[in-house]
C-alpha distance (Angstrom), angle and dihedral (degrees) to the residues before:
residue distance angle dihedral
M1 . . .
T2 3.80 . .
R3 3.78 124.1 .
V4 3.77 119.6 -148.3
Y5 3.79 120.6 -165.4
F6 3.79 112.5 -161.9
V7 3.80 116.4 -158.1
R8 3.76 124.4 -167.9
H9 3.81 109.7 -144.1
G10 3.79 119.6 -100.8
H11 3.79 125.9 -95.0
P12 3.84 111.0 -64.0
S13 3.77 128.4 -147.2
P14 2.94 121.0 -118.7
A15 3.80 103.5 21.3
V16 3.79 118.1 -103.5
S17 3.81 110.5 -87.2
R18 3.78 140.9 145.5
A19 3.79 87.3 -92.9
E20 3.82 92.3 50.5
P21 3.82 109.3 23.2
D22 3.81 96.3 163.8
P23 3.81 111.8 36.4
A24 3.79 125.2 173.2
L25 3.80 125.8 -120.9
S26 3.77 118.6 -77.5
S27 3.81 120.9 -132.2
L28 3.81 87.1 -94.5
G29 3.80 89.8 51.2
L30 3.80 91.4 53.8
R31 3.81 90.7 51.2
Q32 3.80 90.0 48.9
A33 3.81 90.7 50.4
R34 3.81 91.3 51.2
A35 3.82 90.7 49.4
A36 3.81 91.2 50.3
A37 3.80 90.4 48.1
E38 3.78 90.8 52.3
R39 3.81 92.3 50.7
L40 3.80 92.2 48.3
S41 3.79 93.5 47.7
G42 3.80 89.2 69.6
S43 3.81 95.6 46.2
V44 3.79 113.6 39.1
E45 3.78 127.9 82.0
R46 3.82 122.6 -161.3
P47 3.82 89.8 -4.9
R48 3.79 127.6 -154.6
V49 3.81 117.6 -168.0
L50 3.81 120.3 -153.8
S51 3.79 125.0 178.4
S52 3.76 144.1 -166.5
P53 3.82 110.4 -112.5
A54 3.82 91.5 -118.4
R55 3.79 111.0 115.7
R56 3.81 94.9 -124.8
A57 3.81 90.7 51.7
H58 3.80 95.0 44.4
Q59 3.80 91.8 49.5
T60 3.81 89.5 51.0
A61 3.80 91.2 48.1
T62 3.81 91.6 48.2
V63 3.80 91.5 55.8
I64 3.80 89.8 49.4
G65 3.79 93.8 44.4
E66 3.78 92.3 51.3
R67 3.82 90.6 51.7
L68 3.81 91.7 48.3
G69 3.80 93.9 42.4
V70 3.82 97.2 -120.8
A71 3.79 136.3 113.4
V72 3.80 121.3 -109.0
V73 3.81 120.1 -117.2
V74 3.82 116.6 -155.2
D75 3.82 115.4 -136.5
P76 3.84 116.8 -176.1
G77 3.80 87.9 -155.9
L78 3.80 88.5 75.1
S79 3.83 93.1 63.2
E80 3.80 120.6 124.7
I81 3.80 119.3 -88.5
G82 3.79 103.7 -80.3
G83 3.80 113.3 -95.9
A84 3.81 95.5 10.0
G85 3.78 97.5 104.1
D86 3.81 101.3 58.5
A87 3.83 102.5 32.8
D88 3.80 118.2 117.9
V89 3.81 118.8 -103.2
E90 3.80 96.3 -103.5
T91 3.81 93.0 50.2
R92 3.81 92.1 45.4
E93 3.79 91.7 53.0
R94 3.81 93.3 46.8
V95 3.80 94.3 48.4
S96 3.80 91.6 42.8
R97 3.81 90.3 57.3
L98 3.80 90.1 51.8
W99 3.80 91.2 47.9
R100 3.80 91.8 52.3
T101 3.80 90.1 54.3
G102 3.81 89.0 53.7
D103 3.81 97.9 -109.0
L104 3.80 98.0 164.9
T105 3.82 93.1 -169.0
A106 3.82 96.1 55.6
R107 3.79 115.2 112.5
H108 3.78 143.6 158.8
P109 3.82 115.4 -109.0
D110 3.82 109.1 -70.6
G111 3.81 90.1 -1.1
E112 3.79 139.8 111.9
T113 3.77 123.5 -76.9
L114 3.79 117.1 -116.5
G115 3.80 88.0 -111.0
E116 3.79 91.8 56.5
A117 3.80 91.2 48.3
L118 3.81 92.6 49.6
D119 3.81 91.0 50.8
R120 3.80 87.9 53.1
F121 3.82 91.6 47.6
T122 3.80 90.3 53.1
G123 3.79 92.2 47.7
V124 3.78 97.3 49.2
L125 3.80 93.3 45.7
R126 3.80 94.5 48.7
R127 3.81 92.4 45.9
A128 3.79 91.5 50.7
V129 3.80 93.9 48.7
E130 3.81 93.0 46.7
A131 3.80 92.7 47.4
H132 3.81 94.4 49.0
P133 3.83 108.8 32.7
G134 3.78 113.1 -174.7
D135 3.80 94.7 11.9
D136 3.79 126.2 114.5
L137 3.79 109.8 -117.2
V138 3.79 126.6 -143.8
L139 3.80 109.7 -165.8
V140 3.81 115.1 -171.3
S141 3.77 110.9 -159.2
H142 3.82 143.5 126.6
G143 3.79 134.3 -57.2
A144 3.80 103.0 -115.2
F145 3.80 93.8 40.5
V146 3.80 94.0 52.2
A147 3.82 96.2 39.5
M148 3.81 94.6 49.9
G149 3.80 93.0 43.8
L150 3.79 92.6 52.7
L151 3.81 92.7 41.7
H152 3.80 97.8 51.7
L153 3.81 105.0 26.7
C154 3.81 105.2 36.1
E155 3.80 138.3 60.0
H156 3.82 116.1 -98.2
D157 3.80 141.9 135.8
W158 3.81 101.3 -120.3
D159 3.77 132.6 125.4
P160 3.83 100.2 -121.3
M161 3.80 93.1 -139.0
T162 3.81 91.3 59.7
V163 3.82 93.2 55.6
A164 3.79 114.1 104.3
G165 3.76 130.1 174.6
L166 3.78 118.8 -70.9
A167 3.77 121.1 -96.1
H168 3.80 116.8 -114.9
C169 3.80 111.3 -72.9
A170 3.79 94.2 3.8
V171 3.82 109.6 153.2
P172 3.83 116.6 -148.0
E173 3.80 114.2 -175.5
L174 3.81 127.0 -141.2
E175 3.80 127.3 -164.0
I176 3.79 114.3 -152.4
H177 3.78 117.5 -156.3
R178 3.78 109.8 -167.6
A179 3.82 93.3 -148.1
S180 3.80 93.4 61.0
A181 3.79 115.7 104.2
V182 3.79 94.3 169.9
S183 3.80 100.9 69.3
L184 3.78 142.5 -2.6
G185 3.80 90.3 -103.0
R186 3.78 147.1 -58.7
V187 3.79 121.3 -72.4
R188 3.79 103.2 -126.8
F189 3.78 99.1 178.9
W190 3.79 128.5 14.6
E191 3.84 107.7 -178.1
P192 3.81 100.0 176.7
N193 3.80 94.1 -170.6
A194 3.76 132.0 70.7
V195 3.79 120.7 -131.9
E196 3.78 94.7 -110.6
Q197 3.79 124.2 29.1
R198 3.80 104.9 163.6
D199 3.78 122.0 82.6
R200 3.80 107.8 -139.1
S201 3.80 94.7 179.8
């Protein structure tokens, strides 16, 4: 059995937009990353840390990797669903509803479809498990990508319409049983909220 800990990156500043498509972590985001690293340090065995190439994700992964004593490997497959980061609020909410229903053709303007993103989710997860058999994996990625992958490709007990994006530095956990042909694995722990949500700086 392999355990996979997904981590949404910490809070960025400024917010992702067309003007700033790759922001760094805010001071809150750094605190969230340290809190996630501390939680993981008591759970993972023989850890491997992989990260989206986005700066906010890589910074989060670096904090975690330093705490766990391992180097971070960048995997472009862990990038956010194309177009999700810079869409306006109304469009994001509309597309998110379609994604939760499993509409594989739904997309943000100039972005990926949900189906394309789920194919990528499957590929990156299978590659990581095959490359590191027996290791615990920490995959640092983005809220919509992780939430939709777990919702549509893994076993769980949720009502899809109640699933929202993950909070910054939330850490859902997936158990992968190699004998299963039905799903990629069973979500063992969801934890939609990060430890610290309020920026005191």
